[in-house]
C-alpha positions as CSV (number, residue, x, y, z in Angstrom):
1,M,16.0,18.6,-6.6
2,I,12.7,16.9,-5.0
3,L,12.6,13.4,-4.1
4,I,9.1,11.7,-3.8
5,A,8.4,8.3,-2.2
6,D,5.5,6.1,-2.0
7,S,6.0,3.3,0.4
8,G,4.3,0.3,1.1
9,S,5.2,-2.9,3.3
10,T,6.7,-4.6,0.3
11,K,8.2,-2.0,-2.0
12,T,8.9,1.9,-2.1
13,S,8.6,3.8,-5.4
14,W,10.8,6.6,-5.8
15,R,10.9,9.7,-8.1
16,L,13.7,12.4,-8.3
17,L,12.4,15.6,-10.0
18,Q,15.4,17.4,-11.7
19,P,15.3,21.3,-12.5
20,N,15.5,20.3,-16.1
21,G,12.4,18.6,-16.0
22,Y,13.4,15.2,-16.2
23,T,12.3,12.6,-13.8
24,I,14.6,9.7,-12.3
25,Q,12.7,6.6,-11.2
26,A,14.1,4.0,-8.6
27,K,12.7,1.3,-6.6
28,S,13.6,-0.1,-3.2
29,V,12.1,-2.6,-0.5
30,G,9.1,-1.3,1.6
31,M,10.0,0.7,4.7
32,N,7.3,0.6,7.3
33,P,8.3,2.1,10.8
34,Y,6.0,-0.5,12.5
35,Y,8.3,-3.0,11.7
36,Q,11.5,-1.2,11.1
37,D,13.8,1.1,13.0
38,T,15.8,4.0,11.9
39,A,18.9,2.1,11.5
40,S,17.3,-0.3,9.1
41,I,15.8,2.8,7.2
42,I,19.2,4.4,6.7
43,Q,20.8,1.1,5.4
44,I,17.9,1.0,2.7
45,L,18.4,4.7,1.8
46,N,22.1,4.3,1.5
47,D,21.7,1.5,-0.8
48,L,19.1,3.5,-2.7
49,F,21.5,6.4,-3.3
50,F,24.7,4.6,-4.1
51,T,23.1,1.8,-6.5
52,Q,20.2,3.9,-8.3
53,L,20.3,7.6,-7.7
54,F,24.1,8.1,-8.3
55,P,25.4,9.6,-10.6
56,S,22.1,11.5,-11.1
57,L,22.9,13.0,-7.8
58,Q,26.6,13.6,-7.2
59,T,25.9,14.0,-3.5
60,P,23.0,13.8,-1.2
61,Q,23.2,17.5,-0.4
62,E,21.6,18.2,-3.9
63,V,18.2,17.1,-2.6
64,S,16.4,20.2,-1.4
65,E,12.9,18.7,-0.4
66,I,11.6,15.0,0.3
67,Y,8.2,14.0,0.3
68,F,7.6,10.6,1.8
69,Y,4.4,8.9,1.9
70,G,4.4,5.4,3.9
71,A,2.5,2.6,5.3
72,G,2.6,2.7,9.1
73,C,3.3,6.6,9.2
74,A,0.0,7.1,11.0
75,T,1.2,8.8,14.1
76,P,4.0,11.4,14.8
77,E,6.1,8.8,16.6
78,R,6.2,6.5,13.6
79,C,7.0,9.4,11.1
80,Q,9.9,10.4,13.3
81,I,11.5,7.0,12.7
82,V,11.5,7.7,8.9
83,E,12.2,11.3,9.0
84,A,15.4,10.5,11.0
85,G,16.7,8.1,8.7
86,L,16.1,10.5,5.7
87,K,17.7,13.4,7.5
88,Q,20.8,11.2,8.2
89,V,21.1,10.3,4.4
90,F,19.9,13.8,3.0
91,P,20.9,16.3,5.7
92,L,20.2,19.5,4.0
93,A,16.5,18.6,2.7
94,K,13.3,19.9,4.1
95,I,11.5,16.6,4.8
96,E,7.8,15.8,5.0
97,V,6.6,12.4,6.2
98,H,3.0,11.4,5.7
99,S,0.7,8.3,5.7
100,D,0.2,6.4,2.7
101,V,-3.4,7.2,2.5
102,L,-2.6,10.9,2.3
103,G,-0.4,10.1,-0.7
104,A,-3.1,8.0,-2.3
105,A,-5.6,10.8,-1.8
106,R,-3.3,13.4,-3.2
107,A,-2.7,10.9,-6.3
108,L,-6.2,9.9,-6.8
109,C,-8.3,13.0,-6.0
110,G,-5.9,15.9,-6.8
111,Q,-7.6,19.0,-5.6
112,E,-11.2,17.3,-5.3
113,A,-12.9,16.0,-2.4
114,G,-13.3,12.2,-2.2
115,I,-12.7,8.9,-0.6
116,A,-9.3,7.4,-1.0
117,C,-8.8,3.8,-0.5
118,I,-5.7,1.6,-0.7
119,L,-5.9,-2.3,-1.3
120,G,-2.0,-3.4,-1.4
121,T,-0.3,-5.7,1.0
122,G,-2.4,-3.9,3.5
123,S,-5.5,-1.7,3.3
124,G,-7.0,1.8,4.3
125,A,-9.4,4.4,3.7
126,A,-9.6,8.0,4.3
127,L,-12.0,11.1,3.5
128,Y,-10.1,13.9,1.8
129,D,-11.3,17.6,1.4
130,G,-9.1,18.3,-1.6
131,K,-6.0,19.2,0.6
132,N,-5.9,17.1,3.6
133,I,-7.3,14.2,5.2
134,I,-10.3,15.0,7.3
135,Q,-11.1,11.5,8.6
136,S,-9.3,8.3,8.5
137,A,-11.1,5.0,8.8
138,I,-10.2,3.0,11.8
139,S,-7.3,0.5,11.1
140,L,-6.8,-2.5,13.2
141,G,-3.7,-3.8,11.5
142,F,-2.7,-6.9,9.7
143,W,-3.8,-9.4,12.5
144,L,-7.3,-7.7,13.5
145,G,-8.0,-5.8,10.2
146,D,-6.6,-5.0,6.7
147,E,-9.9,-6.4,5.1
148,G,-9.6,-6.6,1.2
149,S,-5.8,-6.4,1.3
150,G,-3.2,-9.1,-0.1
151,G,-2.4,-9.9,3.3
152,Y,-5.9,-10.6,4.3
153,L,-6.4,-12.6,1.2
154,G,-3.3,-14.5,1.9
155,K,-4.3,-15.2,5.5
156,K,-7.6,-16.4,4.4
157,V,-6.2,-19.0,1.8
158,V,-3.6,-20.4,3.9
159,T,-6.1,-21.0,6.9
160,D,-8.7,-22.4,4.5
161,F,-6.2,-24.8,3.3
162,L,-4.7,-25.9,6.8
163,N,-8.2,-26.2,8.1
164,Q,-9.3,-28.4,5.1
165,E,-12.0,-25.9,4.2
166,M,-10.8,-25.4,0.6
167,P,-12.5,-27.4,-2.4
168,E,-10.5,-30.7,-2.5
169,H,-9.3,-30.0,-6.3
170,L,-8.0,-26.5,-5.3
171,A,-6.4,-27.9,-2.2
172,L,-4.4,-30.3,-4.3
173,L,-3.3,-27.5,-6.5
174,F,-2.5,-25.4,-3.5
175,A,-0.3,-28.1,-1.8
176,K,1.6,-28.6,-5.1
177,R,2.4,-25.0,-5.6
178,Y,3.4,-24.0,-2.2
179,Q,4.5,-27.2,-0.2
180,L,2.9,-25.6,2.8
181,T,2.7,-27.2,6.3
182,R,1.5,-25.9,9.4
183,E,4.8,-25.8,10.9
184,N,6.4,-23.7,8.4
185,V,3.4,-21.3,8.7
186,L,3.7,-21.1,12.4
187,E,7.5,-20.4,11.9
188,N,6.9,-17.7,9.5
189,I,4.2,-15.6,11.4
190,N,6.9,-14.8,14.0
191,K,9.4,-13.3,11.7
192,P,9.4,-9.7,10.4
193,F,6.7,-8.3,8.0
194,P,4.1,-11.3,8.5
195,N,1.6,-9.4,6.2
196,R,4.4,-9.8,3.3
197,Y,4.5,-13.6,4.0
198,F,0.7,-14.0,3.8
199,A,0.2,-11.6,0.8
200,S,2.4,-13.9,-1.2
201,F,-0.3,-16.5,-1.3
202,S,-3.0,-14.2,-2.3
203,K,-2.3,-14.7,-5.8
204,F,-3.7,-18.1,-5.8
205,F,-7.0,-16.5,-5.7
206,F,-6.2,-14.5,-8.8
207,D,-4.9,-17.5,-10.9
208,H,-8.1,-19.2,-10.2
209,L,-10.6,-16.5,-10.0
210,T,-13.0,-18.4,-12.1
211,E,-13.5,-20.9,-9.4
212,P,-16.5,-20.1,-7.3
213,Y,-14.7,-20.5,-4.1
214,C,-11.9,-17.9,-5.1
215,Y,-14.3,-15.7,-6.6
216,E,-16.4,-15.5,-3.6
217,S,-13.4,-15.1,-1.2
218,V,-12.2,-12.1,-3.0
219,Y,-15.8,-10.7,-3.3
220,Q,-16.7,-11.0,0.4
221,S,-13.1,-9.5,1.4
222,F,-14.2,-6.4,-0.4
223,V,-17.6,-6.4,1.0
224,L,-16.0,-6.3,4.6
225,F,-13.8,-3.4,3.3
226,F,-16.7,-1.3,2.2
227,D,-18.6,-2.2,5.3
228,R,-16.1,-1.5,7.8
229,R,-14.1,1.4,6.4
230,V,-16.0,3.2,3.6
231,S,-19.4,3.1,4.9
232,K,-18.1,4.5,8.3
233,F,-17.8,8.0,6.6
234,E,-20.7,10.2,7.2
235,N,-22.5,10.7,3.7
236,Y,-20.2,8.4,1.9
237,Q,-22.7,7.9,-1.1
238,K,-22.1,11.6,-1.9
239,Y,-18.4,11.0,-2.6
240,K,-16.5,9.6,-5.6
241,V,-14.4,6.4,-4.2
242,H,-11.0,6.0,-5.6
243,F,-8.5,3.0,-5.3
244,T,-4.8,2.4,-5.5
245,G,-2.8,-0.7,-4.9
246,S,-1.9,-4.0,-6.3
247,V,-5.0,-5.9,-5.2
248,A,-7.3,-3.1,-6.2
249,F,-5.7,-2.9,-9.7
250,Y,-5.6,-6.8,-10.5
251,Y,-9.0,-7.4,-8.9
252,A,-10.6,-4.1,-10.3
253,N,-13.6,-6.3,-12.0
254,V,-14.5,-7.7,-8.9
255,L,-14.0,-4.7,-6.9
256,R,-16.2,-2.6,-9.2
257,Q,-18.9,-5.2,-9.0
258,V,-19.0,-5.0,-5.2
259,A,-19.2,-1.2,-5.5
260,N,-22.1,-1.5,-7.9
261,D,-23.8,-4.0,-5.9
262,K,-23.8,-1.3,-2.9
263,G,-24.6,1.4,-4.9
264,I,-21.2,3.3,-4.4
265,A,-19.7,5.6,-7.2
266,L,-16.4,3.9,-7.7
267,R,-14.0,6.1,-10.1
268,N,-10.3,5.8,-10.4
269,I,-8.3,2.5,-9.8
270,I,-4.6,2.7,-10.1
271,E,-1.7,0.5,-9.4
272,E,0.5,2.8,-7.7
273,P,0.1,6.4,-6.8
274,I,3.5,7.8,-7.6
275,A,2.8,9.2,-10.9
276,G,0.0,11.1,-9.4
277,L,2.2,12.4,-6.4
278,V,4.7,13.7,-9.1
279,L,1.8,15.7,-10.8
280,Y,0.7,16.9,-7.3
281,H,4.2,18.0,-6.3
282,Q,5.3,19.3,-9.8
283,K,2.9,22.2,-9.4
284,D,4.9,23.9,-6.9
285,Y,8.4,23.1,-8.5
């Protein structure tokens, strides 16, 4: 059996491909080796097996191949953290750990060249030749980058609120909804997964997108993403640009407007790449 995972910082989508053609779906929390160690990943995997994959799998040894695509898996050292956890729980499986951007590219572009982008809790972009990533956009992480992501949008709405730079009528709505203070924000930024914490506030923009302040905030964050990530690829105008992730999916109208204003050929926008990854790997099963 083949186990496929698409993991962001917030959640992981799993698919178990069985020899009879059936696919088992499962969900777990996100696994990001930038924030988690192997022991934490093993705990998540054990819970996944015993609560969701069993009894479809009588034993973990039935898994012959694992393809894991994850946020934070940008270097061999980070990939090794995840691979060690997978090997502990599924000892007989052939394991490949790749970046979430490669997963997005394979899901969005298949065998064709293109630019694959992620706008979820975090953000990323890469130039894909139909098989492999040939150039990745520079990533400065949550605190210094992640333009266009849920974490970036959440960070903006929180800082605008605390700095009293939000329109007064929206500030009143924000205060009532979140009961936010400077003290609890500063407390939470030192906890694990600060990107998840800030991303939880980004929905405020979506719920009030007809407000000029909210629309412009989202629009400009996407402008920054295209300027700092997509436009850095040589001859980027020649490629079809694709997006995956919850932010790209739910703000698709704004994203398409920004792309159109910049003369960029925007094609597929999907919420999750897992279905495309199943199709990509089924061809060899």
